[in-house]
C-alpha positions as CSV (number, residue, x, y, z in Angstrom):
1,X,-0.2,-0.1,0.3
2,X,2.7,2.3,0.7
3,X,4.6,1.7,-2.7
4,X,1.2,2.6,-4.5
5,X,0.3,5.7,-2.5
6,X,4.1,6.8,-3.6
7,X,3.3,6.1,-6.9
8,X,0.6,7.6,-7.5
9,X,1.9,10.8,-5.4
10,X,5.2,10.7,-8.3
11,X,2.4,10.3,-10.9
12,X,0.4,13.1,-9.9
13,X,3.4,15.1,-9.3
14,X,4.4,14.7,-12.6
15,X,1.2,15.3,-14.2
16,X,1.4,18.9,-12.4
17,X,4.8,19.7,-13.2
18,X,3.2,18.9,-16.8
19,X,0.5,21.4,-16.6
20,X,2.8,24.6,-15.1
21,X,5.3,23.7,-18.3
22,X,5.4,26.8,-20.8
23,X,2.8,25.3,-23.8
24,X,4.8,26.3,-27.1
25,X,2.9,29.2,-28.8
26,X,2.4,29.9,-32.2
27,X,4.6,33.0,-33.7
28,X,2.2,36.3,-33.3
29,X,2.2,39.0,-35.7
30,X,3.1,42.7,-34.3
31,X,0.7,45.0,-34.3
32,X,2.8,47.9,-35.8
33,X,5.7,47.6,-37.9
34,X,8.7,50.5,-35.9
35,X,11.4,52.1,-36.9
36,X,13.9,52.9,-34.1
37,X,15.9,55.1,-35.3
38,X,19.9,54.9,-33.0
39,X,22.8,56.8,-33.4
40,X,26.2,55.7,-34.7
41,X,28.3,53.0,-32.2
42,X,25.1,52.4,-30.4
43,X,25.3,56.0,-28.5
44,X,22.0,58.4,-28.6
45,X,21.1,59.5,-31.9
46,X,21.7,62.8,-33.3
47,X,18.2,64.9,-34.1
48,X,17.0,67.8,-35.7
49,X,13.9,70.0,-34.9
50,X,13.4,72.7,-37.2
51,X,10.8,75.2,-37.1
52,X,7.5,73.7,-37.6
53,X,5.4,75.6,-40.6
54,X,2.7,77.5,-40.3
55,X,0.7,76.5,-42.9
56,X,-1.8,79.8,-42.8
57,X,-0.2,83.1,-41.8
58,X,-2.3,84.5,-39.0
59,X,-0.4,85.0,-35.9
60,X,-1.9,82.5,-34.1
61,X,-0.8,80.2,-36.1
62,X,2.6,81.6,-36.3
63,X,2.7,81.5,-32.5
64,X,1.6,78.2,-32.0
65,X,4.5,76.5,-35.0
66,X,6.9,78.9,-32.6
67,X,5.4,77.2,-29.5
68,X,5.3,73.8,-30.6
69,X,9.0,73.7,-31.8
70,X,10.5,75.6,-28.5
71,X,8.4,73.4,-26.5
72,X,9.1,70.4,-28.0
73,X,13.1,71.1,-28.5
74,X,13.0,71.7,-24.2
75,X,11.0,68.7,-23.3
76,X,13.5,65.9,-25.5
77,X,16.2,67.9,-24.2
78,X,15.1,67.5,-20.9
79,X,15.4,63.8,-20.6
80,X,19.1,63.6,-21.7
81,X,18.1,60.5,-24.3
82,X,19.1,62.4,-27.4
83,X,21.6,64.7,-28.9
84,X,20.7,67.5,-31.0
85,X,22.1,69.4,-34.1
86,X,23.1,72.4,-32.5
87,X,20.6,75.1,-33.0
88,X,22.7,77.9,-35.0
89,X,23.4,75.5,-37.9
90,X,19.3,75.1,-39.2
91,X,19.4,78.6,-40.2
92,X,22.4,76.9,-43.4
93,X,19.5,74.7,-44.3
94,X,16.2,75.5,-46.4
95,X,13.3,75.2,-44.7
96,X,10.8,72.3,-45.4
97,X,8.2,73.0,-47.8
98,X,5.8,70.2,-46.6
99,X,5.7,67.6,-43.6
100,X,7.2,65.3,-46.6
101,X,9.3,67.5,-48.5
102,X,12.2,67.4,-46.3
103,X,16.1,68.3,-47.6
104,X,17.7,65.2,-46.4
105,X,20.7,65.6,-48.3
106,X,21.5,68.7,-46.2
107,X,20.6,67.2,-42.4
108,X,22.9,64.2,-43.6
109,X,25.6,66.6,-44.2
110,X,25.5,67.7,-40.4
111,X,25.3,64.3,-39.4
112,X,21.5,64.1,-37.9
113,X,19.8,60.7,-37.7
114,X,16.6,61.7,-37.2
115,X,14.3,65.4,-37.8
116,X,11.2,65.7,-37.3
117,X,9.1,68.2,-39.5
118,X,6.2,69.3,-38.6
119,X,3.1,71.6,-39.6
120,X,0.2,73.6,-37.8
121,X,-2.9,75.4,-39.7
122,X,-5.9,76.5,-38.1
123,X,-8.8,74.2,-37.8
124,X,-12.3,75.5,-36.6
125,X,-11.3,77.1,-33.2
126,X,-8.1,74.7,-32.9
127,X,-4.9,73.5,-34.4
128,X,-4.4,70.9,-36.9
129,X,-1.1,69.5,-36.5
130,X,0.7,67.3,-38.8
131,X,4.2,65.7,-37.9
132,X,6.8,63.2,-39.0
133,X,10.4,61.8,-37.4
134,X,12.4,60.5,-40.5
135,X,15.2,58.7,-40.5
136,X,17.8,60.8,-42.1
137,X,19.7,58.1,-43.9
138,X,16.8,55.8,-45.3
139,X,14.6,58.9,-45.8
140,X,11.3,56.7,-44.0
141,X,9.2,58.1,-41.2
142,X,9.8,56.6,-38.4
143,X,6.6,58.2,-36.8
144,X,4.0,59.8,-38.9
145,X,0.9,61.3,-36.6
146,X,-2.2,64.4,-36.9
147,X,-3.8,66.2,-34.3
148,X,-6.5,68.4,-33.9
149,X,-9.0,70.0,-32.0
150,X,-7.5,71.4,-29.4
151,X,-5.4,75.2,-29.5
152,X,-3.0,74.6,-26.6
153,X,-0.2,74.3,-28.6
154,X,1.9,73.4,-25.5
155,X,0.0,70.2,-25.1
156,X,0.6,69.0,-28.5
157,X,4.6,69.6,-28.0
158,X,4.2,67.6,-24.7
159,X,2.1,64.9,-26.4
160,X,5.0,64.2,-29.4
161,X,7.6,64.4,-27.1
162,X,5.7,61.5,-24.7
163,X,5.1,59.3,-28.5
164,X,8.8,59.9,-29.7
165,X,10.3,58.5,-26.0
166,X,8.1,55.9,-26.3
167,X,8.4,55.1,-29.5
168,X,12.1,55.5,-29.9
169,X,13.3,54.7,-26.6
170,X,10.8,52.8,-24.9
171,X,10.7,55.3,-21.9
172,X,7.9,56.9,-20.5
173,X,8.0,60.5,-21.1
174,X,7.8,63.3,-18.2
175,X,6.4,66.1,-20.5
176,X,3.1,65.4,-19.5
177,X,3.3,64.3,-16.0
178,X,1.7,66.7,-13.1
179,X,4.4,67.6,-11.2
180,X,5.4,70.3,-8.8
181,X,9.1,71.6,-9.5
182,X,11.0,73.9,-7.5
183,X,14.6,75.7,-8.5
184,X,16.9,77.7,-6.9
185,X,18.6,78.6,-9.3
186,X,18.8,82.7,-8.7
187,X,20.4,80.8,-5.9
188,X,18.0,81.9,-3.8
189,X,16.3,79.0,-1.3
190,X,12.7,78.6,-0.9
191,X,11.3,78.1,2.4
192,X,7.8,77.0,2.9
193,X,5.3,75.8,1.0
194,X,5.2,77.1,-2.7
195,X,1.6,78.1,-4.1
């Protein structure tokens, strides 16, 4: 009886182990094809963030294009995950006429790995924003998106930044987080509650 009980316990143990073993799965097709832009020698990629194009000449659209470009630059730069083409070089490169008309050969001459091309257009009470993140060497768009509805240019820039970090660096960006920052950049320490 002792041997039957032991044999039964061993058999049940083997069944339990077999049930826990990972089952081979069929390979799954990815939901989307992604192009990740990397820098040379495994370092961070060199990005260019030229001025977003204002497709309408009204002051609000021109200001939104400038705000999106400046905030996007600051957001991407804040994370220290990317390198950037120096801004003074941008004046030597012709501006794109549309988000798809990028002078890749000129960006390649300054060793850029990626360029962000974007446009802003008035749409109802808000804006229509289009942008592409291009791999400069292949001329292929790694990200291509459109946004509309809001008139908040800063929100668009923060959204684009977080999306680039998620899709290109597999990181959650902090641009849209709701964090409070304090600073002593001017050398004066803050005391008490900051309101």
